C-alpha positions in Angstrom: 12.1 15.8 -10.2 11.2 12.2 -10.6 7.8 11.0 -11.6 6.5 7.7 -10.3 3.2 5.8 -10.9 0.9 3.5 -8.9 -0.8 0.3 -10.4 -4.0 2.3 -9.5 -3.2 4.8 -12.2 -1.9 7.7 -10.2 1.2 9.8 -11.0 3.3 11.4 -8.3 6.1 13.8 -8.8 8.5 14.6 -5.8 10.5 18.1 -5.1 11.9 17.8 -1.8 9.4 16.7 0.8 6.4 17.8 -1.2 4.7 15.6 -3.9 2.2 16.3 -6.4 -0.4 13.9 -7.4 -2.8 13.1 -10.3 -4.2 10.6 -12.5 -2.4 9.3 -15.5 -3.2 9.5 -19.3 -4.3 6.0 -19.2 -6.8 6.6 -16.1 -8.3 9.6 -17.8 -8.6 7.7 -21.3 -10.4 4.7 -19.3 -12.7 7.2 -17.5 -13.6 9.5 -20.3 -14.9 12.9 -19.9 -14.5 13.9 -16.2 -17.2 15.9 -14.9 -16.5 16.1 -11.2 -13.7 15.6 -8.7 -13.8 15.4 -5.1 -10.5 16.3 -3.6 -9.2 15.7 0.0 -9.3 18.4 2.7 -6.0 20.6 3.1 -4.2 19.4 6.5 -5.8 15.8 6.4 -3.4 12.9 6.9 -3.6 9.7 4.8 -1.8 6.4 4.9 -0.5 4.9 1.6 -3.2 3.4 -0.4 -6.0 5.3 1.5 -8.9 6.7 -0.8 -7.9 10.3 -1.0 -10.5 11.5 -3.5 -12.9 10.4 -6.2 -13.0 11.3 -9.9 -16.2 11.1 -11.8 -16.8 10.8 -15.5 -19.8 10.4 -17.9 -18.7 6.7 -17.9 -17.8 5.9 -14.2 -16.5 7.0 -10.9 -13.2 6.0 -9.6 -11.3 6.5 -6.2 -8.0 8.3 -6.3 -5.6 6.6 -3.9 -2.8 8.0 -2.0 0.4 6.9 -3.3 2.4 7.6 -0.1 1.7 8.6 3.3 1.6 12.3 4.3 -0.3 15.4 4.9 -2.4 17.2 2.2 -0.8 20.7 1.9 -2.9 22.0 -1.2 -5.7 20.9 -3.5 -6.0 22.2 -7.0 -9.2 24.4 -6.9 -8.7 25.1 -10.9 -9.4 21.3 -11.2 -12.5 21.5 -8.8 -13.8 24.4 -10.8 -13.0 22.6 -14.3 -12.6 18.9 -13.9 -12.0 18.5 -17.6 -8.4 19.6 -16.8 -7.9 15.9 -15.7 -8.4 15.1 -19.4 -6.9 18.1 -21.4 -3.8 18.1 -19.2 -3.7 15.2 -16.6 0.0 15.7 -16.0 0.2 19.3 -15.8 -2.7 21.6 -15.0 -4.9 18.6 -14.1 -2.9 17.7 -10.9 -5.2 16.7 -8.0 -3.3 17.6 -4.8 -0.1 18.0 -3.1 1.2 16.1 0.1 4.1 16.5 2.4 5.6 13.1 2.5 5.8 11.1 5.9 8.0 8.3 4.8 9.9 9.0 1.3 11.0 5.2 1.2 7.5 4.5 0.0 8.3 5.9 -3.2 10.7 3.1 -3.9 7.7 0.7 -4.4 6.2 2.7 -7.1 6.7 2.1 -10.7 9.1 4.1 -12.9 7.8 5.4 -16.3 9.0 2.2 -18.1 7.3 -0.1 -15.7 4.3 1.8 -15.8 3.9 1.9 -19.5 4.4 -2.0 -19.4 1.8 -2.4 -16.7 -0.6 -0.2 -18.4 -0.3 -1.8 -21.9 
């Protein structure tokens, strides 16, 4: 599985035609303690860069953007119930939603880990 990153600090891991999306360590560090997440509806279709959700912390609120176009197939109910997972395990248990890709070529425009690390530095 390959993980890619956006300049808006989302990560996306692809397995076949299903991708898992969340926020990066950098994003959760900048936000501070996450207290609420607004996740998209399962079955809703988004274009790349559409706002798909919101994450709120004690410091700020931030939009979560769709890294690629597709249809939401699952949301992380555990995250809805315990938003602090976005802080404690942002690349694992703190994932936000899964999406069925409608255009896998959009992944090519995203950053790899090295490029994202340089961007976020």
